[in-house]
Every structure is written in structure tokens, then in C-alpha cells.
N, C-alpha and C positions, 0 to 999 in steps of 0.2 A: 718651734722644734725644741723638745726637751733634751737634756744632756743624755738621758737614756736612749732616746731615739737616734741621736747622733752617733752614740757609741754602737748601737745595733747596726746602723748603716755602715759604719767604718768596719766593724767586724765582718759583715757580709762581703763587703768589697775586698778586704784582705783575704778572706776565705776563698773567694772566687779566683783571685790572683794566685794564691798558693795552689789551688787545684789545677789551674792552667799550667803553671810551672812544673808541677809534679807530673802531669800528663806528657808534657814535652820532654822532661828529663827521662822518663821511663821509655820513651821512644828512641832514645840515643843509645849508641854502642857503649859498652862498659868503660872504655877509655875516656869517653867524653863525660860520662857520669862522674868518673873520679876527678876530672878537672873542675867539677863544680862542688867539691867537698872541701872543708877547711884544711884537712891534713892530707888530701889524696892527689895533690898535684903531681903529675908525671912529667919528667923533663925529657 
């Protein structure tokens, strides 16, 4: 395996994880979305 192919596989895995997280996050109510932002925590 070359460095390029390893980087490609890593990129593909990270992209898929990000897409799954995004889909989950968009299915949540606004209050929950804000709990997953760096500055949006609600007490």
C-alpha cells in the first residue's frame, strides 16, 4: 500500500463518519444541535 492509497482510504473513512454524524445531527431538535457546537451549550 502506498502513502497515497492509505491517505485516500483515511479520507474516505473520515468523510463517511462525518456524513453519518451530519445526518444524525440534522435529525435532532435545535436544542440538541446547539449542545454539539463549540459555543452553543445551553444550561
